[in-house]
C-alpha positions in Angstrom: -20.1 -11.6 1.4 -18.2 -10.5 4.5 -20.6 -12.5 6.6 -20.1 -15.5 4.3 -16.4 -15.3 4.8 -16.8 -15.3 8.5 -19.1 -18.3 8.4 -16.7 -20.1 6.0 -13.9 -19.7 8.6 -16.2 -20.5 11.6 -16.0 -16.9 12.8 -19.3 -15.7 14.2 -20.4 -12.5 16.0 -20.2 -14.5 19.2 -16.7 -16.0 18.4 -13.8 -14.8 20.5 -11.7 -14.6 17.2 -12.1 -10.9 16.5 -8.6 -9.4 16.4 -6.7 -9.0 13.2 -3.6 -10.9 14.3 -5.8 -13.9 15.2 -7.9 -13.7 12.0 -4.7 -13.6 9.9 -3.4 -16.7 11.6 -6.5 -18.8 11.8 -8.1 -18.0 8.4 -7.0 -21.1 6.4 -8.0 -23.3 3.4 -9.7 -26.4 4.6 -7.5 -29.4 5.4 -7.1 -32.1 2.9 -7.2 -35.8 3.7 -3.6 -35.4 4.9 -4.7 -33.3 7.8 -1.9 -30.7 7.4 -1.5 -28.0 10.0 0.1 -25.5 7.6 -1.6 -25.0 4.2 0.3 -26.6 1.4 1.4 -24.9 -1.9 -1.0 -25.7 -4.7 1.3 -25.6 -7.8 -1.1 -26.5 -10.6 -2.2 -24.6 -13.7 -5.7 -26.2 -13.7 -8.2 -28.3 -11.8 -10.1 -31.4 -12.8 -13.9 -31.8 -12.9 -15.7 -34.6 -11.2 -18.1 -34.8 -14.2 -18.9 -33.0 -17.4 -21.9 -31.4 -15.6 -19.7 -30.0 -12.9 -17.4 -28.4 -15.5 -20.5 -26.8 -17.1 -21.8 -25.5 -13.8 -18.4 -24.1 -12.8 -18.1 -22.1 -16.0 -21.7 -21.0 -15.7 -21.0 -19.6 -12.2 -23.7 -21.9 -10.8 -21.2 -23.7 -8.6 -18.2 -22.3 -6.7 -14.8 -24.0 -7.3 -11.5 -23.8 -9.0 -11.1 -24.1 -12.8 -7.8 -22.5 -13.7 -5.2 -20.8 -11.6 -5.5 -17.6 -13.6 -9.1 -17.5 -12.3 -8.5 -18.8 -8.8 -6.3 -21.1 -6.7 -6.7 -22.3 -3.1 -3.6 -20.3 -2.1 -4.8 -17.2 -3.8 -8.3 -17.6 -2.3 -6.9 -17.9 1.2 -4.8 -14.8 0.8 -7.9 -12.9 -0.5 -10.1 -14.1 2.3 -7.6 -13.1 4.9 -7.3 -9.6 3.4 -11.1 -9.3 3.2 -11.4 -10.1 6.9 -8.6 -7.7 7.9 -10.0 -4.8 5.7 -13.6 -5.5 6.6 -14.3 -6.0 2.8 -16.9 -8.1 1.0 -14.7 -9.6 -1.7 -11.4 -9.2 -3.5 -9.0 -10.2 -6.2 -5.3 -10.7 -6.1 -2.8 -9.5 -8.7 0.8 -10.1 -9.8 1.9 -6.7 -8.6 0.6 -3.7 -6.7 0.4 -1.6 -9.9 -1.6 -4.3 -11.5 -4.1 -3.9 -8.7 -4.2 -0.1 -9.0 -4.6 -0.4 -12.8 -7.4 -3.0 -12.7 -9.3 -1.1 -10.0 -9.6 1.8 -12.5 -9.7 0.1 -15.9 -12.5 -2.3 -14.9 -14.7 0.6 -13.8 -14.0 3.4 -16.3 -14.8 4.1 -19.9 -13.6 6.6 -22.4 -14.8 10.1 -21.4 -14.8 9.3 -17.7 -12.9 11.4 -15.2 -10.9 10.6 -12.0 -10.1 12.9 -9.1 -7.0 12.1 -7.1 -4.9 13.4 -4.3 -1.8 15.0 -5.8 0.6 13.0 -3.6 0.6 9.6 -5.2 3.2 7.0 -6.1 5.3 7.7 -9.2 3.9 4.9 -11.3 0.3 5.8 -10.3 1.1 9.4 -11.5 2.3 8.0 -14.8 -0.9 5.9 -15.1 -3.0 9.0 -14.5 -1.0 11.4 -16.7 0.4 9.3 -19.5 -1.5 6.0 -20.0 -5.2 6.6 -19.2 -5.5 9.9 -21.1 -4.6 8.0 -24.3 -7.8 6.1 -23.7 -9.9 9.2 -23.1 -9.8 9.0 -19.3 -8.5 12.1 -17.6 -7.5 12.9 -14.0 -7.6 16.1 -11.9 -5.5 16.5 -8.8 -6.3 18.1 -5.5 -4.2 19.0 -2.5 -5.0 17.4 0.8 -4.5 20.7 2.5 -7.3 22.3 0.5 -10.2 19.7 0.5 -12.7 22.6 0.3 -11.7 22.9 -3.3 -12.4 19.3 -4.3 -16.1 19.8 -4.9 -15.3 22.3 -7.7 -13.3 19.6 -9.6 -16.2 17.2 -9.8 -18.0 17.0 -13.2 -20.8 14.9 -14.6 -18.0 12.7 -16.1 -16.3 12.1 -12.7 -16.6 8.5 -11.6 -13.8 7.7 -9.2 -11.9 9.4 -6.4 -8.5 7.9 -5.7 -6.3 8.7 -2.7 -3.1 7.5 -0.9 -3.1 8.0 2.8 -0.4 8.3 4.1 1.2 9.2 0.7 4.4 8.0 -0.8 6.9 9.4 0.0 5.7 12.7 1.7 3.5 11.1 4.3 0.6 13.4 3.5 -2.8 12.3 4.9 -6.2 12.7 3.4 -9.4 13.1 5.5 -11.3 10.0 4.3 -14.5 10.9 6.2 -14.7 14.2 4.4 -14.1 12.7 1.0 -16.7 10.0 1.7 -19.3 12.6 2.1 -18.5 14.1 -1.3 -18.4 10.6 -2.9 -21.9 9.8 -1.6 -23.3 13.1 -2.7 -21.9 12.7 -6.2 -22.1 8.9 -6.6 -18.4 8.4 -6.9 -16.4 5.3 -6.1 -13.8 6.0 -3.4 -10.6 4.0 -3.8 -7.9 4.1 -1.1 -4.3 2.9 -1.4 -3.7 1.6 2.1 -0.2 0.3 1.4 1.7 2.4 4.0 -0.7 2.0 7.0 -1.8 -1.6 6.3 -5.1 -2.9 7.8 -3.3 -3.2 11.2 -3.1 0.6 11.5 -5.9 1.8 9.3 -9.1 0.3 7.9 -10.5 2.6 5.2 -13.8 0.7 5.1 -14.5 2.2 8.5 -14.4 5.7 6.8 -16.5 4.6 3.8 -14.0 3.5 1.2 -15.5 1.4 -1.5 -12.3 -0.2 -2.7 -8.9 -0.7 -0.9 -5.7 -1.4 -2.9 -2.4 -2.7 -1.7 1.0 -3.4 -3.1 1.4 -6.7 -1.3 5.1 -6.5 -2.2 5.6 -4.1 0.7 4.5 -4.7 4.3 2.1 -7.6 3.5 5.1 -9.7 2.5 7.4 -7.8 4.8 10.6 -9.5 3.8 11.3 -8.4 0.3 10.7 -11.7 -1.3 7.8 -11.6 -3.7 5.7 -9.3 -5.9 1.9 -9.0 -5.4 -1.1 -6.8 -5.3 -4.7 -6.9 -4.1 -8.0 -5.0 -4.4 -10.7 -5.6 -1.8 -14.0 -3.9 -1.2 -17.6 -3.9 -2.3 -18.8 -7.2 -3.9 -20.4 -5.5 -6.9 -17.3 -3.6 -7.8 -15.0 -6.6 -7.3 -17.3 -8.6 -9.7 -16.4 -6.1 -12.5 -12.7 -6.2 -11.5 -12.7 -10.0 -11.3 -14.1 -10.2 -14.9 -11.5 -7.7 -16.1 -8.6 -9.4 -14.4 -9.5 -13.0 -15.4 -9.5 -12.0 -19.1 -6.5 -9.7 -19.1 -4.2 -12.1 -17.2 -2.8 -10.2 -14.2 -3.5 -12.8 -11.6 -1.2 -13.5 -8.6 0.8 -16.8 -8.8 0.0 -19.5 -6.3 3.5 -19.5 -4.9 3.5 -15.8 -4.2 0.0 -16.1 -2.7 1.2 -18.8 -0.4 4.1 -16.6 0.7 1.8 -13.6 1.3 -0.8 -15.6 3.2 1.8 -16.9 5.6 3.3 -13.4 5.9 0.0 -12.0 7.1 0.3 -14.2 10.2 3.1 -12.0 11.5 1.9 -8.7 10.0 0.5 -7.2 13.2 3.5 -7.9 15.3 5.9 -6.7 12.6 3.9 -3.4 12.1 4.1 -2.7 15.8 7.9 -2.9 15.7 8.1 -0.9 12.5 6.0 1.8 14.0 7.8 2.0 17.4 11.2 2.1 15.6 10.0 4.7 13.2 8.6 7.0 15.9 11.8 6.8 17.9 13.9 7.4 14.8 11.8 10.4 13.7 12.3 12.0 17.2 16.0 11.5 17.1 16.4 12.9 13.6 14.5 16.1 14.6 17.3 16.9 17.0 20.2 16.3 14.5 21.9 19.4 13.2 22.3 18.0 9.7 18.6 17.4 9.2 16.5 20.3 7.9 13.1 18.7 8.6 11.4 15.4 9.5 8.0 14.1 8.6 6.1 11.3 10.4 2.4 11.1 11.0 2.6 10.6 14.8 5.0 13.4 15.4 3.1 16.2 17.1 4.4 18.8 14.7 3.1 16.9 11.6 0.6 19.3 10.0 -2.1 16.5 10.0 -1.2 15.0 13.4 -4.8 15.2 14.7 -6.1 13.5 11.5 -3.5 10.8 11.9 -4.6 10.0 15.4 -8.2 9.9 14.2 -7.7 7.6 11.2 -4.7 5.5 12.3 -3.7 3.4 15.3 0.0 4.2 14.8 2.1 6.1 12.4 3.5 3.3 10.3 7.1 2.4 9.3 8.1 5.2 7.0 10.0 8.3 8.0 10.9 11.0 5.5 13.5 13.8 6.1 15.3 16.5 4.2 19.0 16.6 4.7 20.8 19.9 4.6 22.9 20.3 1.5 20.4 19.1 -1.1 21.1 16.6 -3.8 24.8 16.1 -3.2 24.4 15.7 0.5 21.6 13.1 0.0 23.8 11.0 -2.3 26.8 11.3 0.0 24.6 10.3 3.0 23.4 7.2 1.2 26.9 6.2 0.1 28.2 6.4 3.6 25.6 4.1 5.1 27.1 0.8 6.2 24.1 -1.2 7.3 21.0 0.3 5.8 20.1 -1.0 2.3 19.9 1.3 -0.7 16.8 0.2 -2.6 13.5 1.5 -4.2 11.5 -1.1 -2.1 10.0 -0.6 1.3 8.3 -2.5 4.0 11.1 -5.0 4.5 12.4 -6.4 7.8 15.7 -4.6 6.8 15.8 -0.8 6.9 16.0 0.8 3.5 16.8 4.3 2.3 15.5 5.7 -1.0 16.1 9.0 -2.7 12.7 9.6 -4.3 13.8 12.5 -6.6 16.2 10.3 -8.5 14.4 7.0 -8.4 10.7 6.3 -7.5 9.5 9.8 -8.5 12.2 10.7 -11.1 9.7 10.8 -13.9 7.9 13.7 -12.3 9.0 17.1 -13.3 10.9 19.2 -10.8 7.7 21.4 -10.4 5.6 18.3 -9.8 8.0 17.0 -7.2 7.9 20.3 -5.4 4.1 20.2 -5.4 4.2 17.0 -3.3 7.1 18.0 -1.1 9.9 16.1 -2.8 13.1 18.2 -2.7 16.6 17.3 -3.9 17.6 16.5 -0.3 14.5 14.4 0.5 15.1 10.9 1.8 12.7 8.1 2.6 13.6 5.7 5.3 11.7 2.4 5.5 12.4 1.6 9.1 13.1 -2.1 9.6 13.0 -4.5 12.5 16.6 -4.1 13.5 17.4 -2.6 17.0 16.6 1.1 16.9 20.1 1.9 18.2 21.8 0.1 15.3 19.5 1.8 12.8 20.2 5.3 14.2 23.9 4.7 14.7 24.3 3.9 11.0 22.3 7.0 10.0 24.2 9.2 12.5 27.5 7.9 11.1 26.5 8.8 7.6 25.1 12.2 8.6 28.4 13.0 10.4 30.4 12.0 7.3 28.3 14.5 5.2 28.7 17.2 7.9 32.5 16.7 7.9 32.7 17.0 4.2 30.7 20.2 4.2 32.9 21.6 7.0 36.0 20.8 4.9 34.6 22.5 1.8 33.6 25.5 3.8 37.1 25.7 5.3 38.7 25.6 1.9 36.4 28.1 0.4 36.9 30.4 3.4 
């Protein structure tokens, strides 16, 4: 299927079009009779058949083509083809949201009695899916810690079918050794699913380390401007066939408009990610030196506990920095309220820098014990570092940190 995609887009092994930024720009739906240079938006619920026989052949899967936009649409297909090329995948399906993609990648492949193994550090809604929703259908999950991969083998049972990981994780930026896990998955015949949202295919291609399926919340960096919702699963063609069947009949398809936006956004993904990463690395370094900051985490900081793994699996550290502010919950809230430029939002991956307090928002449904297990403390803050000038980003953060420090000094003086 991957070779077919390359051939469809006139990309051969001898072609000079090999780099992701070029593939994202030059992978396009064929021109219509109007010879447009930019792919148009196909706002249509359905498609006509040239004959009754063609309609029969399309529904029988004997002929490729569009039937209904819940099944496929030229804009959606272009977005999927671009992501397959970027992620070195055979096939894919696009969804209305990132969680729709995560859910379908599991629900399409699992049955009652099956078992999932997952890294403990996952997005809050993924955790809710594993602990609240799937168990009611007889599908259970066991968590492992990335720091103790030697214990993963002991969690695998005859009912285990899927291994799911985020790397880097949200929000703790914990990494998982994909090569190690791939060995386990091959030995036990498990499907390895990797959430590649934070790194994007620009900085990490899980297929290179043996991932069977790669999922994304396209809402984040793939869009990159906070405009639309979307999700996608790409990977092995046989697994995508099951996911496609499930998705077509449960109705979670991506809209043509959002697909058009996302496909155009991919054209600038590489250059945006370079700026996100350079800003994030600089910010992380500056925060390490600030007296009001207890600790900083970023994959490409040399003191990150998995720095060597980050350099092995990733081309750069991504656009997320997490840090713990001294003073806990109250200090974190005060810091956020004193920011003048940076947005306060639960989203990430935007051109605009965003601050999030995970303990009270994205991971608030976890118990305090569960949050501690994945490194989320009352003073933890997640910064999605945007494309603004790094000095403007840091100046805003420094101003807010100083306000918190002054408040603390005043309280100490009064109590003293």
